[in-house]
VMD Tcl script that draws the C-alpha trace (Angstrom):
set ca {
  {56.69 72.57 -57.63}
  {54.40 72.77 -60.65}
  {56.20 72.31 -63.94}
  {56.01 74.88 -66.71}
  {54.23 72.33 -68.92}
  {51.56 71.74 -66.25}
  {51.13 75.50 -65.89}
  {50.45 75.61 -69.63}
  {47.85 72.82 -69.36}
  {46.08 74.50 -66.43}
  {46.07 77.83 -68.22}
  {44.71 76.25 -71.42}
  {41.97 74.54 -69.39}
  {41.03 77.83 -67.74}
  {40.79 79.52 -71.14}
  {38.60 76.67 -72.39}
  {36.27 77.07 -69.40}
  {36.01 80.82 -69.85}
  {35.20 80.30 -73.50}
  {32.23 78.00 -72.86}
  {28.98 79.54 -74.14}
  {26.98 81.32 -71.50}
  {24.28 79.22 -69.90}
  {20.92 80.70 -70.77}
  {18.17 81.41 -68.32}
  {14.76 79.81 -68.82}
  {12.52 82.01 -70.97}
  {9.66 83.90 -69.42}
  {6.66 81.62 -69.05}
  {8.77 78.54 -68.29}
  {10.03 77.13 -64.99}
  {13.68 76.64 -64.02}
  {14.09 72.93 -63.19}
  {17.79 73.06 -62.41}
  {17.18 72.01 -58.80}
  {15.39 68.87 -59.99}
  {17.75 68.23 -62.90}
  {21.07 69.84 -61.91}
  {22.83 68.28 -64.89}
  {20.10 69.20 -67.32}
  {17.69 66.74 -68.86}
  {19.11 63.40 -70.05}
  {21.25 63.88 -73.11}
  {21.69 67.62 -72.63}
  {25.09 69.26 -72.33}
  {26.47 72.30 -70.53}
  {24.98 74.60 -73.15}
  {21.51 73.14 -72.52}
  {21.23 74.02 -68.80}
  {19.05 74.63 -67.00}
  {16.19 72.38 -67.87}
  {13.02 74.42 -68.31}
  {9.49 73.22 -67.58}
  {6.73 74.39 -69.87}
  {3.76 76.20 -68.35}
  {0.35 74.59 -68.21}
  {-0.98 77.38 -70.44}
  {0.90 80.06 -72.37}
  {-1.21 83.23 -72.32}
  {1.57 85.53 -73.57}
  {3.78 85.33 -76.65}
  {6.78 83.16 -75.78}
  {9.96 82.05 -77.55}
  {11.74 78.80 -76.69}
  {15.44 79.23 -77.47}
  {17.72 76.40 -78.53}
  {20.19 76.92 -75.67}
  {17.82 75.22 -73.23}
  {16.06 71.86 -73.16}
  {12.36 71.85 -72.30}
  {10.14 69.42 -70.45}
  {6.42 68.86 -70.87}
  {4.81 68.20 -67.51}
  {1.35 66.99 -68.38}
  {-0.96 68.92 -70.73}
  {0.51 72.16 -72.09}
  {-1.66 74.61 -74.04}
  {-0.88 77.62 -76.19}
  {-3.57 80.25 -75.61}
  {-7.09 79.98 -74.32}
  {-10.48 80.73 -75.81}
  {-10.59 84.52 -76.10}
  {-6.92 84.93 -75.03}
  {-4.66 84.14 -77.97}
  {-0.91 83.57 -77.73}
  {2.01 82.69 -80.01}
  {4.63 80.08 -79.18}
  {7.84 80.31 -81.24}
  {10.38 77.48 -81.15}
  {13.88 78.19 -82.49}
  {15.83 75.86 -84.79}
  {17.70 73.15 -82.88}
  {15.40 73.19 -79.85}
  {14.54 69.93 -78.06}
  {11.31 69.40 -76.12}
  {10.87 66.24 -74.07}
  {7.85 64.51 -72.60}
  {8.09 62.31 -69.54}
  {4.91 60.22 -69.76}
  {2.20 59.24 -72.21}
  {-0.23 61.96 -71.15}
  {2.22 64.79 -71.82}
  {1.15 66.73 -74.90}
  {1.41 70.18 -76.45}
  {-1.84 71.63 -77.82}
  {-2.49 74.91 -79.64}
  {-5.98 76.29 -79.03}
  {-8.15 77.97 -81.67}
  {-6.97 81.46 -82.58}
  {-3.50 80.90 -81.11}
  {-0.43 79.98 -83.16}
  {2.77 77.95 -83.02}
  {5.89 78.73 -85.06}
  {8.32 75.81 -85.25}
  {11.26 77.26 -87.16}
  {13.62 74.33 -87.67}
  {16.09 73.91 -90.50}
  {17.50 70.84 -92.25}
  {20.70 71.19 -90.22}
  {18.91 72.07 -86.98}
  {15.46 70.51 -86.81}
  {13.23 71.02 -83.82}
  {12.83 67.71 -81.98}
  {9.92 66.68 -79.76}
  {10.75 63.38 -78.14}
  {10.66 61.20 -75.03}
  {12.50 61.74 -71.77}
  {15.36 59.27 -72.28}
  {17.63 59.75 -75.30}
  {18.09 56.57 -77.29}
  {14.90 54.93 -76.01}
  {12.84 53.80 -78.98}
  {9.67 52.55 -77.28}
  {6.47 53.88 -78.82}
  {4.17 56.07 -76.76}
  {6.71 57.83 -74.52}
  {4.66 61.03 -74.60}
  {1.38 62.24 -76.06}
  {2.04 64.29 -79.18}
  {1.35 67.66 -80.80}
  {-2.23 68.89 -81.38}
  {-3.29 71.92 -83.44}
  {-6.87 73.14 -83.11}
  {-8.07 75.49 -85.84}
  {-11.13 77.39 -86.98}
  {-11.56 75.81 -90.39}
  {-14.46 73.61 -91.48}
  {-15.56 70.13 -90.45}
  {-18.65 67.92 -90.73}
  {-18.94 66.52 -87.19}
  {-20.66 69.04 -84.90}
  {-21.02 68.29 -81.22}
  {-24.24 70.35 -81.31}
  {-26.29 69.27 -84.32}
  {-27.69 72.13 -86.38}
  {-25.47 74.78 -84.81}
  {-24.66 77.85 -86.89}
  {-20.92 77.21 -86.47}
  {-19.85 73.58 -86.49}
  {-17.33 72.73 -83.78}
  {-16.22 69.60 -81.97}
  {-14.14 68.38 -79.03}
  {-10.74 66.77 -79.71}
  {-9.78 63.22 -78.91}
  {-7.15 62.24 -76.38}
  {-8.35 64.27 -73.42}
  {-7.40 67.59 -74.99}
  {-9.48 70.30 -73.31}
  {-10.17 72.53 -76.27}
  {-12.65 73.02 -79.09}
  {-11.96 72.99 -82.81}
  {-13.89 73.99 -85.91}
  {-15.48 77.06 -87.39}
  {-16.09 78.68 -90.75}
  {-12.64 80.09 -91.63}
  {-11.12 77.86 -94.35}
  {-8.00 80.07 -94.57}
  {-7.41 80.07 -90.80}
  {-3.74 80.25 -89.81}
  {-2.45 78.20 -86.86}
  {1.18 79.10 -87.60}
  {4.16 77.25 -89.08}
  {5.58 73.76 -88.56}
  {8.83 73.43 -90.49}
  {11.62 70.88 -90.04}
  {10.06 69.21 -87.03}
  {10.73 65.66 -85.84}
  {8.12 64.12 -83.52}
  {9.61 60.99 -81.95}
  {7.88 58.09 -80.11}
  {4.56 59.81 -79.31}
  {1.01 58.49 -79.09}
  {-1.09 57.46 -76.13}
  {-4.41 55.66 -75.69}
  {-6.41 57.58 -73.10}
  {-9.30 55.12 -73.47}
  {-10.49 52.74 -76.22}
  {-10.84 54.65 -79.53}
  {-9.71 57.84 -77.77}
  {-6.04 58.35 -78.54}
  {-3.36 60.95 -78.96}
  {-1.62 60.71 -82.34}
  {1.86 61.90 -83.24}
  {0.50 65.02 -84.97}
  {-3.22 65.80 -84.78}
  {-4.65 68.53 -87.01}
  {-8.15 69.49 -85.91}
  {-9.93 71.78 -88.41}
  {-6.61 73.41 -89.25}
  {-6.86 76.01 -92.01}
  {-5.04 76.49 -95.30}
  {-3.21 79.56 -93.96}
  {-1.10 77.22 -91.82}
  {2.28 76.05 -93.18}
  {3.20 72.42 -92.49}
  {6.27 71.06 -94.24}
  {9.29 68.87 -93.53}
  {7.71 66.88 -90.71}
  {8.69 63.42 -89.52}
  {6.62 61.37 -87.09}
  {8.70 58.45 -85.85}
  {7.39 55.49 -83.85}
  {3.92 56.69 -82.92}
  {1.92 54.43 -80.63}
  {-1.22 55.32 -82.59}
  {-1.60 57.10 -85.94}
  {1.28 59.10 -87.31}
  {-0.69 62.12 -88.59}
  {-4.46 62.54 -88.47}
  {-6.62 65.32 -89.90}
  {-10.06 65.89 -88.39}
  {-11.70 68.14 -90.96}
  {-9.96 71.31 -92.04}
  {-8.35 72.63 -95.19}
  {-4.68 72.42 -94.19}
  {-2.06 71.58 -96.82}
  {1.00 69.38 -96.23}
  {4.31 69.08 -98.03}
  {7.40 66.91 -97.40}
  {6.02 64.54 -94.78}
  {7.65 61.37 -93.38}
  {5.86 58.83 -91.18}
  {7.91 55.84 -90.04}
  {7.09 52.96 -87.73}
  {3.56 53.94 -86.69}
  {1.77 51.33 -84.59}
  {-1.61 52.04 -86.22}
  {-2.28 53.97 -89.43}
  {0.45 56.19 -90.79}
  {-1.87 58.86 -92.24}
  {-5.53 59.18 -91.30}
  {-8.32 61.64 -92.06}
  {-11.92 62.13 -90.98}
  {-14.72 64.72 -90.75}
  {-14.25 66.49 -94.06}
  {-10.55 67.17 -94.70}
  {-10.26 68.94 -98.08}
  {-6.60 69.96 -98.14}
  {-3.74 69.14 -100.49}
  {-0.52 67.20 -99.90}
  {2.65 66.50 -101.88}
  {5.77 64.47 -101.15}
  {4.56 62.00 -98.53}
  {6.78 59.10 -97.47}
  {5.39 56.30 -95.32}
  {7.54 53.37 -94.20}
  {6.12 50.74 -91.87}
  {8.13 48.97 -89.21}
  {8.51 45.19 -89.40}
  {6.91 44.57 -86.00}
  {3.66 46.54 -86.13}
  {1.50 48.88 -88.18}
  {-1.90 48.88 -89.82}
  {-2.83 50.89 -92.95}
  {-0.60 53.27 -94.83}
  {-3.65 55.52 -95.24}
  {-6.97 55.05 -93.49}
  {-9.49 57.60 -94.74}
  {-13.07 58.39 -93.74}
  {-15.65 61.04 -94.36}
  {-17.80 60.66 -91.24}
  {-18.45 57.47 -89.27}
  {-21.92 58.71 -88.25}
  {-23.03 60.06 -91.63}
  {-21.18 58.87 -94.71}
  {-22.70 61.71 -96.78}
  {-21.92 64.52 -94.32}
  {-20.72 67.80 -95.83}
  {-18.16 69.11 -96.43}
  {-17.10 65.71 -97.67}
  {-13.52 64.57 -97.12}
  {-11.89 65.01 -100.52}
  {-8.17 65.85 -100.45}
  {-5.79 65.91 -103.42}
  {-2.47 64.08 -102.95}
  {0.56 63.81 -105.22}
  {3.99 62.16 -105.05}
  {3.42 59.72 -102.26}
  {5.34 56.53 -101.48}
  {3.70 54.02 -99.14}
  {5.93 51.09 -98.15}
  {4.47 48.20 -96.18}
  {6.36 45.77 -94.01}
  {4.21 45.02 -91.00}
  {3.17 41.35 -90.68}
  {-0.22 42.48 -89.38}
  {-3.20 42.93 -91.69}
  {-2.96 46.29 -93.40}
  {-3.85 48.08 -96.61}
  {-1.72 50.52 -98.48}
  {-4.75 52.79 -98.92}
  {-8.14 52.15 -97.28}
  {-10.92 54.53 -98.38}
  {-14.26 54.18 -96.62}
  {-17.35 55.85 -95.11}
  {-17.91 58.15 -98.07}
  {-14.52 59.81 -98.43}
  {-13.35 61.09 -101.77}
  {-9.73 61.57 -102.85}
  {-7.62 62.26 -105.93}
  {-4.16 60.65 -105.86}
  {-1.50 61.36 -108.46}
  {2.04 60.16 -109.12}
  {2.34 57.73 -106.23}
  {3.73 54.32 -105.29}
  {2.06 51.72 -103.04}
  {4.03 48.56 -102.34}
  {4.73 45.80 -99.84}
  {1.45 45.71 -97.87}
  {0.31 42.35 -96.57}
  {-3.42 42.74 -97.26}
  {-3.97 44.93 -100.33}
  {-2.54 47.98 -102.01}
  {-5.94 49.61 -102.67}
  {-9.18 48.94 -100.78}
  {-12.50 50.80 -100.96}
  {-15.36 50.09 -98.56}
  {-18.98 51.25 -98.30}
  {-21.32 52.07 -101.14}
  {-21.14 55.82 -100.49}
  {-17.40 55.76 -101.14}
  {-18.03 54.34 -104.59}
  {-21.21 56.14 -105.58}
  {-21.16 59.56 -103.88}
  {-17.48 60.39 -103.45}
  {-15.09 61.09 -106.32}
  {-12.12 58.71 -106.21}
  {-9.37 59.19 -108.77}
  {-6.03 57.46 -109.29}
  {-3.61 58.76 -111.95}
  {0.06 57.97 -112.32}
  {-0.01 55.21 -109.67}
  {2.29 52.17 -109.42}
  {1.12 49.36 -107.12}
  {2.60 46.02 -106.08}
  {1.37 44.19 -102.98}
  {0.48 40.68 -101.87}
  {-2.93 41.53 -103.32}
  {-3.17 44.64 -105.44}
  {-6.93 45.35 -105.24}
  {-9.66 44.35 -102.83}
  {-12.28 43.58 -105.47}
  {-15.42 42.48 -103.62}
  {-18.40 41.11 -105.62}
  {-20.75 43.28 -103.56}
  {-19.00 46.54 -104.49}
  {-20.88 48.82 -106.92}
  {-17.66 49.15 -108.93}
  {-14.52 47.05 -108.73}
  {-11.50 48.83 -107.28}
  {-9.41 47.48 -110.15}
  {-11.77 49.10 -112.65}
  {-11.41 52.50 -110.93}
  {-7.65 52.01 -111.10}
  {-7.94 51.05 -114.76}
  {-9.64 54.30 -115.78}
  {-6.21 55.88 -116.31}
  {-3.61 54.57 -118.74}
  {-0.99 56.09 -116.43}
  {-1.62 53.48 -113.72}
  {0.45 50.31 -113.56}
  {0.66 47.11 -111.57}
  {4.42 46.65 -111.45}
  {7.39 46.36 -109.13}
  {8.48 49.98 -108.52}
  {12.16 49.02 -108.09}
  {12.71 51.03 -104.94}
  {16.04 51.07 -103.18}
  {14.91 51.35 -99.59}
  {12.56 54.32 -99.83}
  {14.34 55.95 -102.76}
  {13.52 55.88 -106.44}
  {16.98 55.69 -107.99}
  {16.65 53.12 -110.77}
  {16.08 54.66 -114.20}
  {14.34 51.45 -115.24}
  {11.57 51.94 -112.69}
  {8.07 52.25 -114.16}
  {7.61 55.24 -111.86}
  {9.49 57.31 -114.45}
  {6.98 56.48 -117.15}
  {3.55 57.04 -115.60}
  {3.65 60.48 -113.99}
  {0.98 63.14 -114.55}
  {1.47 66.93 -114.70}
  {0.03 67.90 -111.32}
  {0.76 71.58 -111.83}
  {-2.36 71.59 -113.99}
  {-4.38 70.35 -111.02}
  {-3.47 73.15 -108.61}
  {-0.62 75.68 -108.31}
  {0.17 74.25 -104.87}
  {1.83 71.28 -106.55}
  {5.41 71.27 -107.81}
  {6.22 69.74 -111.19}
  {7.90 66.33 -111.06}
  {8.82 63.77 -113.67}
  {8.26 60.65 -111.60}
  {5.79 58.90 -109.35}
  {6.68 58.60 -105.68}
  {8.00 60.80 -102.90}
  {11.78 60.75 -103.33}
  {13.83 60.55 -106.53}
  {17.60 60.18 -106.18}
  {19.00 59.34 -109.58}
  {22.68 60.16 -110.00}
  {23.19 63.91 -109.80}
  {19.72 64.56 -108.40}
  {19.27 66.95 -105.49}
  {15.71 65.80 -104.84}
  {16.29 63.85 -101.63}
  {14.55 66.27 -99.31}
  {14.80 63.76 -96.41}
  {18.55 64.33 -95.94}
  {20.01 65.59 -92.63}
  {16.85 66.18 -90.59}
  {15.17 62.74 -90.56}
  {16.24 59.63 -88.64}
  {15.66 55.92 -89.08}
  {15.24 55.89 -92.86}
  {18.64 54.49 -93.77}
}
mol new
graphics top color blue
foreach p $ca { graphics top sphere $p radius 0.5 }
foreach p [lrange $ca 0 end-1] q [lrange $ca 1 end] { graphics top cylinder $p $q radius 0.2 }
display resetview
């Protein structure tokens, strides 16, 4: 005989089962993998069944809903030349890769809309939850129709090029305001893959991406190559975190002329090269349009025992950097190479605090000493920034005394009263890294 109490337990269990959220079907354009993964992908729960495989190419507008988990199975493209598509990814969605060659690439003219929130970021990660090895999958690649200075056909009317990393697509054009979509509250975990020497997939690759694209609140964690790399383009970035990259955290080439504010780079203690490695064009240091971005409120924190610079500018790139902190790098804080970088490219530092093993790479053969370029502004200081981890929360920090009004530079920039990426003095609500990032604390 079943007791009354047991009847109550069984009834309560039945109610609980009936109240479970409905299991969603895989969206159109994806493949139901429930036969291969009957329990869902690793780390998924009942709500995230079945596992859904992503198509080799999306040629129709598709939405990935958060009640499924998705698997990259090799190269996945959004759109094709002459057949544009939109891929929308809801807040809280997880996409996994299973091997280093898995990547997601958006072709020219097509768009991606990653619509995460601070509470529910979109996560692109490796196959096994909790595995922290770099290079578990390839990464995310956006190909746009903005400008660049490296043309695969010299003298062509429209300059275009082929991406690195085995991505079968073209990028480039003459549309500076091109719009590849929106990336917002996106965490890219343990990507990066070397297809061949000097031919790699980065965490996030932006190929000639235009200024109409929105990219904000992005973290690249544990990339096996660079964290984020821009090849040409006019794209702007805001609220960016790169942690634990094996190579350079932020890289640009081929004429990137965008703007960026609130950039936080933190190296791992086992590996990592430069905080920023910046070029104009390896084949022609004077190629136009010349790389010449404007960056404000950046914090670069070294820690790798390998040789690395906080900022390495070379091969004719220009840059203007405001209100930033560079500290803890084992080679130098600031390093400029190549005569064209000194003589032909505008390089400006204003409101910068530096403190490294060696602050400046002053070489006798340089046309101008790096320290003298740094010394052109009274708002630059060589001093310990007094960071607490990655945060600026000590009122005695010199970072509160050297800042410049970047709103006068361009309306893209927000007004701040400090140098660096994150200010968390008592009562401040400026820690934009809360909730959606991992591995910072």
